N, C-alpha and C positions, 0 to 999 in steps of 0.2 A: 534664444533660438527655439522655434516650435516645429511641429510636424508640417505646418502650413496647410495641409489638407483638413477640412472640417466636414463633419457629418452631423445629422440631427435626428433626435427621436421623433416619431410620428406625432405624438400628442402628449399633453401633460398626463402624468400618471401611468405612462407606458413603460412597462418593464421593471424588473427587480433592481436594475442598475440605479434607479433613483433612490433606492434604500441601501446603497453601498455595495451591492453585489458587483463583481468585476466583469460580468459578461453582459453583452447586448446581442440579442438574436436578430437574424436577418429580417424577420417580419416586424420588428420593432423600430427599424430605421427607415427614414424617408429615402426615396430614390434620389440619387445625386448624379451630377454630371462629371464628377472627377474620374480620372483614369487611375483607379486604385488597383494595384497588383497585390496578389497574396503576399503577406509579410510586410507590407507598407505600414507605417504608423499613421494614425488619424486621431484628431481631437473630436470628442463626442460632446455635443451640446443638447440640453433639454429643449422643450418647446418654447421656453421663455428666454433662451439664449444663454443660459448659465453653463459654464464648462463643467463637465462631469469627469474629465480626465483624458489622458493620452493612452491609446491602446493599439494593439496589432490587429490588422485587418485580415480576414479570410473570406473571399467571395465564394468559396466552395463549401464551407461548413455552415451548419445552422447557427453555430456560435460565430457570428460575423465579426465581433469586436471583443478583444480581451484587454482590460485595463492593466497597465504596468505602472502608471503614475496618476495621481490626482491633479498634478500640475501640467502645464504645457511644456513638454519636453520631447526631444527626438529620441528614438531608440538607437542611440549611437554608441561609440566606443566609451565615451565619458560616462554615460548613464550605466551601461553594462558593467563596467569596471566597478563603479560605485555600488551597484546592486550586488555584485558578487562579493565584494569585500564585506559589506554589511551582513550578508547571508552567512559567510564563514564566521564572522565575529559573533553572531548570535548562537553559534554551536559551542558546546563544551568540547574541550580538547579530547582527541581520541584518534584511533587508527581505523575504526570501522564505524561509519556514521553517514547519515544523509547530509550533504552540504547545501544542496539547493532543492527546494520543493515548490517549483512552479509559481502559481499566483501568490502563494503564501510568502514568497521571497521577491515579489515584483518582477519575476521573469517567467511569464506565462508560457507553459509548454516545455520548460527546461527542468530536468531532473539530473542531479549529480550525486552519485554514491561513492564513498571512499572505502576501498578494501586495501588497507595498508598502503602500499606504494602505487596502487593502481586506482585510477578514477574511471568509473563507468558513467557515461554521459548519454542521456536520452533527449533528443529534440523532437517534440511532438507537435509543433506548430511551424508554419512557414517562416514567420518572423525570426524565431530562434534558430531554425535550420539555416537561414541565410546568414545569421550572425555567428555561426559555429567557429569560423576562423578567429574572430575576436575572443570568443569565450574560451576556446582551447588554448589560445596564446596566453590569456590571463591565468588560467589554471596552471599551465606549465611553468610560467614565470614566478608565480606567487606561492604555489603549493609544492613545487619540486616533485611532481609526480614522476614515477619511473616510466609509467605508460598511461595513456588515455585510450580507452576503448569506446567507440561510438556505437551504442546499441540502438541503432535506428531501425529496429525490426518490429516496433510496436504497431499493431493493426490500426490504431487510432491515427497514424500518420496519413493513412489513405484519405481520411476526411479532408485533409488539407492538400490533397493531390501530391503527396511526397512519396518518393521511391523508398522501398524497404531495403535494408542491408546492414551489415555489421562489418566494421573495419577498425583497425588500430591506427592511431595517429602516426606511429612510426612505420606502418606498413608490414610489420612483422606479425607472424602468427602468435596468438596468445593461447597457450595450451592450458588445460585444467591444472590447478596447483593447490597445494595445501595451505589453508589459512587458519590461524588460531583465533577464534572469536569467543570472548568471555570464558577462556580456559578450555575450550573444546576445539579440536582440529576438524575441519571440514575440507573435503576435496570440492572446490568450486570451479565451475566452468563459466567464467565471466563473459565468454563470447557466445555461449549457446544455452546457458541456463535460463530459468524463468526470470522474468523482469530484468534486473540487472545482475542476477546471479545468486542472490540470497535475500531472504526477507528480513532486512535489517530493522523493520518496524516492530518485530516481535522479540528482539533479542533481550529486552528488559523483562518481558513476560516469561521467557524461557527461564530466567534466573528466579523471578518471583515465584512461579509455580514450583520450581525445583526445590525451593526451601521448604515446601510442604510435603515433599515426596519421601523423606527418610522412613524406611521400614514399610512403605506402602506398596500395594499391588497397583501398577499404573497402566492405564490404557491411553495411548496417544493416537487419537483418531484424526485422519487426514494428515498424516505425519510429515509429508514432504521429505525434506532432507534429514529430519530427525531432531530438530532443535530442542523440542520439549523432551523427547525420549532420552536424548543423550545427556542433557543437563539433569534430568530426574535420576537417571542411573548413576551419574557422577556424584550426586548428593545422597546416594544411599538407598534408592528404591529397591525393594526386595526383588521385584521383577517388573519388566516393561514389555507390553505388547504394542508394537508400532504398526499401524494399519494404513495402507494407502492403495488406491486403485491402480496406480502407476507402477509398473515394474521398474522403471528407472529410479523411482523414489525408493522403493524397498531395497533395491540393490545399493543405492547410495547410503541408506541407513546402515545396512550390513557392513559396508566398506568403512564408514565413519566410526561405527561401533568397534570394529576390529582395530582401527588405527589408534583409538583411545583406550584400548584394553577394556572395553565395556561389553563385548560380544556375549559374555556369559549371562549377563543380566537382561539383554535386549533381544527380543524375538521379532523380526520383521515379518509381516504377513501381507501378501497382496490380496486385497478384497475390496469390493464396493462397500462402503460403510453402511449404507441403508440396508443392503442385502444381508450383511453380516449381523447387524442388529436383529433383523427379521429372523434369521436362522437361529440365533441364540434364544430369542423369545419363544420360537416354536419348539425348540428342544427342551426348554424348561430344565436345563441341566445344572442350574444353580451357580452359573458363572458370575462372580462379583468382583468388583474392584474397589479400592480405597480412594483412588484418584483417577478421574477421567478428564482428558483434555479433548476439546473439539475445536478445531481451527480450520474450517472448510474454505474452499475457494468461494468467490462471490456467487450467490444464488440468484440475485436480482440485478441483471445487467441492463434492464430497461424498466420503464414504468409498468409495462404490460405484464412483467414477470413477478410483480410484487406479491400478489396473493399466493401464488405457488411457492415463492421463496419463503414466506412466513410459515406456510404449512410445512415446508421441508425443514426449516429451523426447529419448529415445534416438535416434529416427529423425532429428529435425532436427539434433541435435548430430553424429550420424554423418555425415550429408550435408555439414555444414559442415566437419568435419575433412577429408573427402575433397577439398573445394574450396579448401583453403588451400595456398599455396606453401610449400616447405620453410622452416621458421623462422617461419611465420605465426602470428598471434595469434587465439585465439578467446576473446571475452568473452561469457559466457553466463549467463543469469539465470533464476530461477523465482520468481514471486510466488504460487504455489499454497501456501496456508497448511498443507495437509495433507502436503506433501512437505518433509520436514525436510532438514537439510544432509547428514546421512549418506546418505539415500536419493539425494539429488541427486548427490553426489560418487560414489556407487556406480554410478549410471546412467552418469555420464561415463566411469568406468573401463571399463565394459562396452563403450561406444561406441569407446573408444580401442583395446581389444583387437580389435574387429571391423575397425578400419581398418588394423591391423598397422603402426601408426606409433607412434613414441615421443612421448608427450605429457607435458610437464612443467607442474606447477602453479606459476604465478608468484604468484598471490594468491587467497585465499578471501575473498569479500566478503559484506557483510551490510547491515543498515539503518544510515542515518546516526544521529547522536546525538539528533537531534530526533524520531526515531521509536523511542523506547526499548523495550527488550525486558525483560519481567519474568522472573526466573529460574524461577519456578514457574508460569509462564503461557505455554506453548509457542505458543499461538494468537497471541501478540503478536509472535512472530518469523516473519513471513511471507515476507520477501524474503531470498533467498540467491543467491549467484553464485560464479563462478570465472573468473579470467583465466588462460588456458592458452597454452602455446607448443607448436606441433606441428611435429616434424621432418619 
């Protein structure tokens, strides 16, 4: 059984989809006579009539077609169940993890995060949104979730003409609750927090950096809920300054620190990170740290913002390198999808030159295994970082 509806690329050599990329853009596809509704499946063929795969259609988005299979297959209950089963089997056992990561798991536009007994589900495309009853039924039956919350409030849904909203499958209110992640308790608002409630993609880095924190003076820049700060304090940091421009974030850090009896070691501070670095530089008061973490929100949300984003990354990393004691550690990250690893490392090299200090790479980091990267889909590789030692 196939999708039955077929569409074609305009000409030979048109689009990255010919090189294995899972997207075809509206301008790359020939006009067709089919009555395709948003969320329908369609088979895409190249100019020579070769099948490129089956994908989900969106007439509203510039990304008109998103492949879910190289074969001719409908996006039905059988396919969805198989894709969900394989996605879960690819993950290591755990209670806090990403279970489904969109195209990387052949379910374009679906994100599923597990927070103990609660599953947070995001449907970002019309095809997945239409299939939510099938998806939530499978998740409930096979994973025994206590609750499923549908976090359909991502702005990207608008591109597919989808309504924004948040609801639980049961219809009950889901209040903030305490969750123990990698030995630290956090008060998480899975209904209203950023993304699906917590940045699970950095939990391994929280632990990795914390192992370097014992006896060190730590700065956690762009601290969000305090993942790096809390783990560093837990592992014996002598002091931790946690900075974020959001009052909600600094209050969350204070609350989480108190809950974990770490409030004597952690000082939350509400400040713009760029302004704070500028003030410290102007004051010349000799403030230094032994370990600095920089984990900012994405600076480059579109192609036009790239130059400014790289200047911003360079500026904060340059300032951080200046404020490290000899032998200090800089753990720095970027979640800007358009900034690739080469760009990021090149930027760090330029910052190191400007500081006139020797900087050694201890480790180049990326996404955890439960956020898989497709080789021919660079957009799936959004998180990159480096752990550096500065003489």
